[in-house]
N, C-alpha and C positions, 0 to 999 in steps of 0.2 A: 542859548536858552537857559533861563534861570530855573532854580529848583521848583518854584511854585508852578511855573508853566509846565515843567516836566511832570509834576504830580497830577495836574489837571489832565494832561494828555494821556497818562496811564489810566486814569479813571475812565476817560472816554473810551479807550480801547477795550477795557474790561466790559463796559456796558454794551458795546457793539458785539463783542464775542458772546456775551450772555444772551443777547437777542438772537444771534445766529444759532446758538445751541440751546434753544428754548424748549419748553415742554408744551408748546402750542400744538394741539392735535392737528394732524394732517387734514386738509380740507377747509381750514378756517382762514388760510392766508392766500394772498395773490402769488401766482407763480408756482403753485403746487405741482410737483412732479413725482411720478412713480418710477422706480427702477427695479433692477433684478438684484435681490439681496441674498447673499450667500455666506456660508461658513460663519455663523454667528457665535459669539461667546458673551457671557454675562458676568458682571461683578456688581453686586448690590444694585444700584440704580442706573448702571451704565451697560450698554450693549455695544460691542464692536463687531463689525461685519465687513464683508467685501462687496463692492459694487463697482462696475466699470474697471475692474482690475486694481482698484485702490482700496485702502482701508478707510472706514468711516466710523464715527461714534455717534450714538444717539441715546437719550434717556430711555430707560426701560418702559416708561409709560408713553413713549412715542414723541413725535415732534420733528423738527428739522435736523437732519444729520449734519455733522461737521466732518469735512474731508480731512484725513490725517496724512495721507501720502499721495504723491503725484508722479511716481517713477514710471519710466517707460515700460518696464516689465510688470508682471503680476505680483500683487501682494495679497496673501491669503493665509488661512488657518491661524488667525490671530487668537491669542490666549492671554487673559489677564493673569498676572502673578498672584499668588495666594494672598498677598497683602494689598493688592490693588494698585501698587505703585508703578508697575511696569506692564508693557505689552510686548510679547514676543510674537513673531510671525515669520513666515517663509516669504522671502522677497527675491526679486530677480534684478537687482540693481546693476550687477555686473554680468548679466547674461546667463547666470546659473542660479538655480533655486537653492538659496542658502538661508541659514537661520540668522535673524536679526532681532534686536531688542531696542525699545525706545521708551521714554517716560510716558505715562498714561496721559499726560497733558499734551503730548506731541513733541516734536523736535527731531533732531538728526538721528537716524537709526545707527546702531553699531553692529557691524558684521561679526558674527561669532564662528561660523564654519566656512571652510574654504575648499573642501573636497569637490572634485568635478561632478560626482554623483549628486542628484537632487536630494536635498535634506528637507523633510516635511515636519513641521512642528506638530507634536502630539499634545503637549501640555506642560505642566510643572510638577516637580516632585515636592513633597511636603517641606523639604529643607531648602527650597528655593532654586533648584536647578531646572533647566529647560530640557524637556524630553523631546526627542525627535526620532523619526525613522529614516532609514537610508539603506540603499543597496551597498554602500561602502563596505568593503572587505568581505562581502558575502561570497563572491566567486560564482554564485549561481542565481543571481537576480531574485533573491529573497530578502525581505526586509529584516533588518536588525535594529534594535533600539539603542539609542545613545543618550547620555546626559552631558550637558555642558553648562558651565557657570555663566550667569548673565554678565559677569565681568570679563569673560574670555577664558582662554586656556585650552588644554588638550581634552577632547571629548572622551568620556568614559563609556565603554561598551557595557551595557547591562547584561547580567548573567542569564540571558535567554538565547537559545539557538536561533529563534525566529520570533519576531514580534512586530505588530503594526500599530495597534492602539493599546493604551495602558491607563489604568485608573488605580489610585491608592486607597486602601482602607483607611477611613478617618481614625486617627489615633490607634492604628493597629499595624502589625507587621506584614499584612497580606496585600497582594495586588490582584487585580483582574485584568486580563488582556486578551487580545485576539492575535492569531499568528499570521493571518492573511488580511488583505485589504482589497475589497471588490467594489468599493463605493464609486469608483470611476468607471467600472464596467457597466455597460448598458444592458444588463442582464436581469431585469426584474423577475422576481419569483424563481430564481435559480435554485435548483436542487441538484446537488452533485458533490463530488469529492472536494471541490475547492470552496465550498460554502464556508462562511465564517462561523466559528464557534467561540464561546467564551471559556477561558480557563481561569482558575483561581489557584493561587499558591503563595508560598512563603519564601522570601528572598533568602533567609538564613538557612532553612532546612532544605531548600531546593525541591520541595514537594509540591508538584503542580498537578492539577486534575481538571479535566474537561467537565464542565458542569451543565452545558446545554446539550440537548439531544435532538432538537429539531433538525430535519434534513436540509432545510433552507438556511438563510442567513440570519444569524444573531450577531449584531454589530454594536460598536460604540458603547462598551460598558462604562457606566458612570456610577461610582460608589457613593451613595448618599445615605448617611446614617447606618442602619444595619441591613440595608437592602442594596442590591445592584439593579440599577435601571439600565435599559438597553433597547436597541431597535430590532424589531423582528417583523417579517412579512408573513407570519404563519397563518394569518387570516386573509391573505391576498394583498392587502395594502400594508406598507411598512408603518407600524405604529410603535409607540413607546410602551414597553412592558417593564415589570419589575419581578425580582425573585430574591430569595434568600441566597447567601453566598454559596450554599451547597447545591444550588440549582433547583430547590424545591419551592413550593408555594408561588407558582407563576400567576401574575395578575396583569391583565391588559389595562393600561392607564389611559391612553388616548384612543379615539375611535374614528379617526378620519377615514372617509371612504372615497373621496374624490381624487386626492393626490397622496403620494407617499411622503412620509416625513424623511428629511435628509439632514445630515450633519448636526445632530443634537449635541449640546454641551451643557454641563451642569455647574452650578456654583451655589452653595448654601442650599436653600429649599426651592430653587428655581432651575428650570431647564428651558433653554431656548433652542429653537430648531427652525429649519427652513421647510416651508410648505409651499409648493409651486414657486412663486417668486417673492413670497413674503416671509417675514420672520414672525414666529409665534412664541408665546411664553406659556409655560406650564407651571402653575403654582402647586408644588407638591403637598402643601398643607391642605388646600381646599380641593385639589384635583381638577381645578378649572383651567381651561386654556383660553387664550385670547390673542388675536392678531395685534402685533405692534404696528400702529399706524405711523409710517415714516414718510417724510417728505425729503426728496433728494434734490437740493438746489445745485444743479450741475450745468456746465456749459456743453455737456455731451460731446466732447471733443472728438471722440472716435467714431461718431456717426454723422459728423458734419459732412456736407457735400465737398467733394475734393476732385481734383483733376489727376488722372493716372496715366502713365505711359503704358498703353494697352498692348504695345507690340511684343512685350515679353509674355503675353498671355494668349497668343494666337493658337487656336485649337486646330483649324484646318484652313485650306485655301483651294481656290479653283481659278483656272485661267479663263479669260474671255475667249470666244471663238477665234479671234485673230491674234490672241496673245499679247495684245497691247495693254490690257488691264488684268487685274487679279482681285478677286473678292476674298477677303479674309474674315474669319470670325474671331473676334477678340473680346474677351470678357462679356460674351453674350450679345455683342453688337456686330453689325455688318459694316465693313468698309470696302470701298472700291479704290484700289491704288494703281497707279501707273507702273508698268514694268520698265518704263524708260525713264531717263533722267528728268527730274524737275516737273513731273506731271502732277496734276491736281489729285488730292485725296478727297474722296467723297464719303461721308457717312450716310449709309442707306437706311439704317433703322434707328428709331428713337423710341425705345420701349423700356422705360426704367424699371418696370416690374415684370419683365419678360426676358427670356433668353432665346437667342437665335443660334442655330447650329447647322452644320452640313449644308452650306450654301453652294450653289452652282449656277453658272450663267445659262440662260436659255440659248438654244442654237442660233437665234438671230442676234444675240448679244444685247437685246433691249431690256431684258428682265433678269432678275436673280431669284431663284427658288431657294427657300430655306425652310427648315423646321423651326417653328416658334411655338411657345406656350402662352402667347399673348391673350388667347381666349380661354386659358385655363387648362388646356390639354395640348398634347404634342400634335400640331397640325402643320400642313403645308401652307405657306404664304408666298405670295409673289410680290417682289419689290422692284420698283422702277430702277433700272441700272444707273440713271442719272440722279436719282434721289428727288426728282421733281414732284412725283405723285405719291399719294398715300398707298401703302401696301394693301393687297387684296387677299382675303382668306380663301383658300381653295378647298379645304376639307373642314369637316366639323366632327372631329373624333369624340367618342365618349370615353375611351381610354386606350392605352397601348403605347408602344414606343417604337416608332419607325426608324429604320436605318438607311443611310446612304441613298437618297433619291437621285436618280440620273435620268436625264432627258433622252428621248429618242431623237435622232438627228432631224426628223421632220417637225419636231416640237409638239406632236400630238399626244404623246404618251410619256408617262413617268414610271419608271420601274423602281421598286423599293422593297425592302424586307422589313420584318419586325421581330420582336422578342418572342413571338409565338412560333418561330421557325417556319414562317410562311413567306412566300415571295408574291408580289402583287404587280398588276398593271393598273395605273391610274389614267383614265381618259380625261384629258385636259378640257375637252369641249363639254362633256356631260358631267364632269366632276364626280365620277363614280370609280371605285376601286374594285378589282376582281382578283381574288387569289388564284394563282395558276399552278402552284406546286408547294410542297413542303419538304423539309429535310429532317434528319435526326438531330440537327443542331441549327443554330441561326445561320442563315444563308447571307454571306457578306460579300460575295464576289459575283458580279454580273456585268454584262457588256452588250450594247446594241450593235446590230449589223448596220453597215452604212446606209442601207435603204429602209431601215426602221421596220423591216418585216420580222426579223428574228431577234430573240434575246437569248444569249448564252449565259449560263449560270452554273454554279458549282455547289450542289447540295451534298450533304454527307449521306452515306448509305446507312440505312437503318432497317431493323426488323422488329416490329412491335415496339416495345419501349426500350430496346437496347440498341446502342450504336456500336459498331465494330471498327476497330482500327488501331494502328500502332503509332501513327504520326501525331495523333492528338486524342484527347479524351472524346472529342466529337466524332471521330471515326474517319474512315477513308471517304474521299470525295470523288465524284465523277463530274464530267462536263456534260450538261444537257443543253439542248437547243429547243426553245419554244417558238412555234410558228403562229404568228398572229392571224394568219389566214385560216389555217386548219384547226387552230386552238389545241394543238397536240404538241407534246414534248418527246424528244428522241435523245437517247444516250449516245454520245459520239466518242467516248473513251472507254477503255477497258476497266471494269470494276475491280480488277486485281491490282491496279496501281492507283495510288492517290494522285488526283489531278487537281489543278487550281489555276487561277488567274487567266480566264479566257479573254482573248482580245482578237478583234476582227481585222483582217487585212483591209485597208481603205478601198482597195479595188474590188473587194468582194470575192476573191478567189480562195482565200485560206482562212481558217480559224486557228489562231495560235493559242498555246496553253503551256503550262508547266506540269511536269509529271515526275513522280518519284520512282525511278526505274533502276538506279545504280546502287545495288546493295553490296558495297565493298566493305567487308567487315574490318573493323579496327580492333586489335586484340589489346586487352588490358595488360599492362606491364607488371601488375601485382598478382592478379588472380586469373583463373580460367574463365574469363568473361569477355564479352565483345559488345560493341555498339555499332550502329550504322549512322554515319554522318555524311553530309554532302551527297544526298540522294538524288537531287533534282536536275533535270535537263529540260531545255525548251524544245517544244515540238510544234508542228502544224499538221492539220489535216486538209487535204485537197477536197474542196467542197463538191465539185462536179466530177463525175466519173470520167469525163473526156478531157479534163485538164491535166497538166503535168506538174510534177514537182518543180519548184523554182530552182532546184539544183541540177536539173538535167540540161546539159549543154547542147546547143544547136551546132550546125556545121561550122560556124565561125568561132566556136569555143565559148560562146556566151550563153546565158540562160535565155530561153525562148520568151520573148515579150510581145504582147500585142499593143501597139501604140505606146503611150507614155503613162497610162494609168497605173497607179501603184508605185510610181517612182518617188524617191525622196524629194524634199523641197529643193527647188532650183533657186539657189541664192542669187542668180543673175537676173531674175525677173522681179520687177517692182510690184506687180500685182499678183504675186503668186497665190496669196490667200484667196483672191477673187476667182482666179482660174480653178483652184482646187475646189471651191464651192460648186462651180458648174459641173466639174467632173463627178463630185460626190452625188449631185442630184441625178446624174445619168446612170449611176451604178444600180444594177439589179442583181441581187444575190440569188444564185440558184444552188440548191443543195440536193444531191442524190444521197439520201440517207442509207440506201441499201449498200451494205459492205463498206460503210464510211470508215470504220475503224481500220480496215485494211489499207486505207490511203493515208495513214499516219506517216509523217516524215520527221526524222530527227534533225535538229540543228546542231552543227558540229562545234560544240563547246564542251569543255570538261564538266563533269558533274559537280555541283556545288549546292550551297544553300541559297536558293533563288526565290524571288517573290516579285509581285507587281509588274508583270510583263505588259508592255504596250507596243503595238506595231505602228510604224509610220512608213508606208510604201514598202520599199525593199530593205528597210532597217527595222530592228527590234530593240527596244529598251527593256532592261530588267534590272532589279537590284540583287546584290549578293551580300552576304555577311559571313564572317568567320566565327565559328562557335569557339569562344575562348574559355568556356567553362562557366560554372555558376558562382564561383568564389570571387570576392572583390578583386583579387590580384589578376583575374582574367578579364575584367571589364575594360571597356574603352575609357579614354580620358573623359572626365566630367564635361558635359556640354557637347561632346562630339557624338554625332550620329553613328550608328553601328554599320551603316550600309555603304556600299560602293555602287555607283551607277554605271552600268555596262551599255554599250551600243554595239550590236552585232549587225554587220553588213552582209546581207544574203548574197550579193553579187561577188564581193571580195572574199567571202567566207572568213571574215576577220572579226574577232571580238576585241573591243577596246574599252578600257576603263576610262570613263570621262571625268569622273570626280569621285573622291572618297570622303568618308566621314559625314555622310548626309543622313537625314532622318526620313526623307520622302521627296517625291517629285510629282509634277503634273505636266501634261502636254496640251497645247492649244488644239482646238478641234480642226484647224486648218493645217496642223502638223508643222507649224513654222517656228514655234517657240517652246522651249523647255524651261521650267523654273524648278530649282531644287532648294530644299531647306537645309541649311548647314548652320548648326548652332542657332543663334538668334537672327540669322540673316537669310534672305531669299536671293538667290543668284540667277540671273537671266542668261540662258545659253541658246544660241541659235540651233534649232533642231537639225540633227545630222552632223553637227560639229564633233570632231573626234576628241576634243578636249575643252575643258571649261576655261573661262577667262582667267587671266592671271590675277593674283591677289591685289596687285596695284591698279587693276582696272576697276575703279570705283563706279564707273557708269553702269557696270553689269549688276551692281547690287541694287535691289529694289529699295527705294526710299520709303521707310516706314516711320519717319520722324513725325509725320502728322497724324499717325494713328494714336490719337489721344482722345480721351473722353471724360466727361464730367460724371462722376459716380455719386449717387445718393445711396449710402450704405443701407439705410432703412428699406428703401425699395428693393435693393439687390438682395438683402437678407430675406425679405418676404418671398421673392422668387425662389431663392435657394431652399427655403423651408418647404414651400409648396412642391418643388421638384423632388426633394428628398421624400416627402410623403407619397408622391406618385410613384417613385421608383420602387418603394416597398410594395405599394399596391399592385404594380405590374410585374415585379420580378420575384417577390417572396414565394418560396417554394410551395407553400400551402395556399391555394386560392381562397380558402375560408379564413385566412389570416389568424389561425389559431383560435378561432371563435370570437375574436375581438371585433367590435363595431368600429371599423377603421375610419369611416367618415366622422364618427363621434369623437374619436381620438384627435383628429385634425381640428375639429371645432373647439375641443377642450384646451389643447396645448397651443394651437395656432392663434387662439384669441389672446395669448399673452405676448405676442411678438412685438407689439409696440413698446413694451417695457425694456427691451434689451438695448444696450448701448455699445457692445463690443462684439467682435467676431467670436471670441471665446464664449460669451453668453449665448450666442446663436448656436454654437456647437453643442452646448449643454442642453439647450431647448430641443434640438433635433435628437440628441441622444435620449432624452427623457421620452420623446415621442416614439421612437422606434423600439425602445426597451419595453413598451407596452405589449409588444409581440411575444415577450418572454422567450427569446431565442438567442443563441450564441452567435458569434461572428457578426455582430451588428455594431460597427464602430463608426466614430466620427472623428476626424482630425483635419488639420490644415487650415489654410485661409490667411487673410491679412491680419496678423496679430501684432499689436504693438510690442516691441521687444528691444531690450538694451543690447548693445554690441557685446558679444561674449569676450571675456578676458580669460584666456586659458591659464590653468594652474599646473605647474610641473609636479610630477610625482616621482618618488625615488624607488618604488617597488620594494618597500621594506615594511616590517611591523616594528613599531616602537612602543615603549612604555616609559612611564615617568619614574625615575629613581627617587624614591621618597626622601632619602637622606640629603641629596644634593639639589633636587628639583630640576635635574637635567634630563634630556631625552636620551634614552638608551636603546640602541638597535637590538631587537631580540631575534629577528629573522630576516634574512635576505632571500627573497623569492627568486629561485632559479630552476623552475621545473624543466625547461628545455634550453640549456645553455646555447647561446649563439643565435637563437631564433628570434627575429624581431618581434617585439611585443610580448615575448614569453620569457624574458630574462631581465632582472633588475639592472639598471645602469651601474649599480655598485658592484655587480658581479663581473663587470668587464675585466678581462685579464690585465693586470698591471695597476688596477685601482687599489686592490689589497685592503679593502675594508671588511671587517669581520663582525659577525654577530657578537653582541656583548659590548661593543665599543659605543662611545657616546658621541652624539651629534651636538657640537658646541656652537657653531656659527654657520651662517649661510651668507656667502658673499661679504664676509667680515662683519656681519651683523650678529651679535650674540643672540642665541635662542635658549629659552628655558620654558618650563611648564606654565609660566604666567601668561604665555601667548601660544596660540596654535602655530606650530612651526611651518605649516603650509602657507601661512600669511606671507612668509618671505620667499615663497615660490610662485606668487601671483605673477602672471605674464612671463614666466620663465620656462614654459614647456618647450622642449626641443631647442633650448638655448644652453650654452655652456654656463655652468654654475660652479663656484668654488665652495666646497664644504670643508669645515674644520672639524676634525675628529680626533679622538684620543681613546686610549684604553682605560682612562680614569676621568672623572668629571671635573677636569681642570684644564686650563689652557697651557699649563706647564708641560712641555714635551709634546704638545699637540702637533698635528701635521695637516697639510692642506691637500685635498684631492680635487680634480676637476672632472665633473660628470655632466651628462646631458639628460636632464629629467624627462620622463615620459609624459605625453599628453593624456594618456589613459592607461589604467591598470586593468581594464576589463578582461582582456584576453590573458594577461598574466595571472590574475587571481583565479580566473576560471580554470586555466590549465593547472595551476598549483592545487586547486581543489580536486580535480580529476586525478592527478598523479598521486595525491594523498590517499584517495580511495583505492587506487590500483595497488599502491604499496601495501595497504592494509590487507587486501585480498591475497596478495602474493605471500605475505608473511603468515597470515592465518591459515592458508591452505598448503603451506610448504611448497609453493610454486606449482601446485597441481591444477589450480583454477585460474582462468583468465578473466579479464575485466574489460568491458567495452562501455564507454559512456557516450551518449548522443544527446546533444543539447537541444536539438530540434529535429524535425523531419523535413528539412530543407537542405540548402547547399552545405551548411556547416555540418549537419547530421550525417549526410552522405560522406563528406570528407572525413569526418571522425571515424565512421565505420570503416572507411576505406583504408585508413592507416593503422587502426587499432586491431582489426580482425585478423589479417594475414599472419602476424607474428605469434598469434595465440590459438590458432584453430586446431593445433595438435594437442592442446591441453585436455585433461580429463573432464573438465567442466568449464562452463562459460557463464558469467554473469553479465547480462545486458541491462544497463542502468539507464532508465529513461525518466528518472525523477527530474522535476522542473523542466521537462521537455516542452518547448514552446509550440510544437505542432508544425504542420506544413503539408506535404503531399507525397513524400517518398517512402512511406511506411511499407507500401506494397512491394516496392523494389527490394528493400532490405529483407522483408519477410520471405519473398520468393527465393532470395539467395540462401537464407538460413534453412529453408525447407528442403534443400537438396539432400537426397539420401545417398549414403555410401553404398556402392554396389559390390566393390571388391577392394582388395589391397594387393600391392605388389611392389617389388624393388625397382628402382630405375635402371638397374643393371647389376653387374657383379658387386659393385660397391654402392654405398649410400643407404639411407634409411628407407624403410617401407613406407609407401605413400598410399593414400586412399584414391579411389576413383569413383566419382569425379574428383579431380584435384581440388583441394581447398574446401571440400565439403566437411562440415563438422560432424564428428561421430561420437561426441561425448554428451554429457548432460547439460542442459541449458536452463537458466532461470532468469526471469525478467523482474526487475525491481522498479516499482512506480510509486508515486505519492499523490497527494491531493493536487499538486501543481503540474501533474502530467496532463497536458492539454491537447485537444483537437486530434490531429493525426498521431500524436503520441499515444492517445487512448486507442486509436485503431491498432497500433502496434501491439499493445498489451492484450 
């Protein structure tokens, strides 16, 4: 190609680019599209923003936007440089949120940060450095602000103990900032200790002052001229306000009343912000606002129809009456799959804007019952088990959330419960539902007698509005039996013991259940405390007063049996399912309720943690699990279920573990087949078999390869949005919805759903919807999000600084709060490594490092891998030595522990050892563990500081408080020798003080 042709080609490309990035107003061209526009920034006549997880640019007067990035992860928080030549942003190109920079005209981004913590761009400093916030080095999950050069290098920590957003005084030495960041919290109109305030101060004098006094959120300070503009919801909706730097002369600038302003950003005399899904511009000179009309010409890749492997999303399953097929609910659709090799997979539901759940076969196997929201509410629908006919709607609910519908054996009734703590009987013929009882909590366990006359269920005990019990917050449960003939319920277990999992003997002689009766205390090895674990044993009650226990032997030494009813499956009969059906039809259950509790019989197995008992003839299945504790080191392997399946033979009085590591199981109605869920597989077992098939027996694994479906994300997102709205309507603690017109909220925000193109945008829309309730603990996360494969970065567990004379990295501190403890000790502190604070880090794997580049760049993909470091006590390679270490994948626990031990050392020194210090990071597993190991060595001190700053909450505050509330009754020596001890042992008898701060949250506040 000659030069003339090249020049012509370049001119043509420029013309095409100019046409794409034109100022034509939206609505005037073919192919106009709207999107969800977020995180805008402005520089002169250009606006950069995020949509579909990518960066786009558009002229400030609107038009067709130009896509600038296309990475798999999210790119957001873009900010123009002060000279308009560069754009910095947070990107996820390598699976982690890091700071990147690229030319304003586009091009390949340059990565600037490498720490595994997320780094979120805040803006630029006047001298051209990029400001970002990160939890890096905080130790307690609080944001700190850092500055990094757009050409790379070591990030500089700004001189603030805590900071989230920052703006500089134009041509002055002061800054305005906020210490917290709640913009991602779905807590509109929040008033509390964590609310954001604006501070103003001077870098040089370190004199900072809080200048806002509103008890709610004052966010996103933007220093323009001699005033600070910011976001505040003091009038109910978040609008832009301004004030003088001392916090006086407050003025409301915008007056939006329909939606809250979000993510404002200023440049010159303009502020851009997000309102609903649009970008608006505020002209500070005129005070006028206007929507920027943007056209998004996109292929909408993330909302295109796609095929997914739904077998990894199976919610629940149910066996057909003969066990030959299984219905599974996967990604809101129903599939009938064969439990035998090479059977046909049938898709039973085709509802792209609905979700089906809790499916079960009808007793005759011809239909499948499921809960579906196809009509807009949670209703029962009947699906043809062959998929040949259209589904039939059985109920027409106005609202509510039904649980676990189960058929009566004769197919005439459906039992179910709901979120109102009621249990119902639904008449299939008349299509009417009747509540039969209520409990102190939701009733989730119930079972039909084989003749369909009785329903056994397990409601919790309650008195008024209070439920009592120790096994769960819901209270102790009893087993009750409802008689459809008399329409009366009778209690059949003692209220003094928690009972669960009722299951009928197929022959109608017994009712089985589990009961917590074995209170064998386990003593704590650290303190005078105890717990009860493995409480449960299986039992049965003999239903007729004239019948015998199955364990009473006859003259021949065997249990007394009448005929063959109730026996386990006869594997020698080909038509055993058919025979069993005839026997079940002839069963008539008779119950003598008088003195029925006295006819309780224990099943001889050791007490354990048992659940989900099911009876088949003279055998009983149930699940067990071993409580390994709450901390991660006690959990089972990822993907492995926590339960073992037991089979107890009543005749042989033998308990056998059939299979371990499962998440659940089901039994066919004819008691011939058991299917268990183990990891992502379903395994078929012949009922009554003492062991599961071997791993090499592939024929026993249910084939789920054909459980695939075509997903239209737009339809799926609409269903998810509607369900999220209904869940709040039906479960929110205040039936008045905090005075909000909840249907109107759905109309307002739900009307925007066609504009979203990614799951992250859906989550944001749902979050904005539920945040209208102005309540805490309303969160949204998860889903199919486009993401890059994470590339881990190795960390050395050290603090470094840059030696200004040499430009080399110097190690200032090696973190070793708990030597030898994994995750709480720097790799450089390993005995024999012999690296000391003050030495220089000169090379990593023979690659020289200095402050012109971030040294973590050379530890990318090196986590938990051996690395060679070159170190020296002077900034030169002369005399340097090499050491081999294994960098950490995370410093979270290390820096947290270092922070805690630093506070403890301070208290120890300041009090002369008289005051103890206990820090609890949350009120969950970690918090209990921290209290457990920190309190005992310090309970004899004169005083105790309980630090719950930054406490993330949980549910165990009451446990710790009850421990601390113990009073000392007396003192005494253990004998002739030894120190005097209090009684009760380990009760604290000194002074206590609790320290909290604005980030003490949830149950942490309960503790204070």
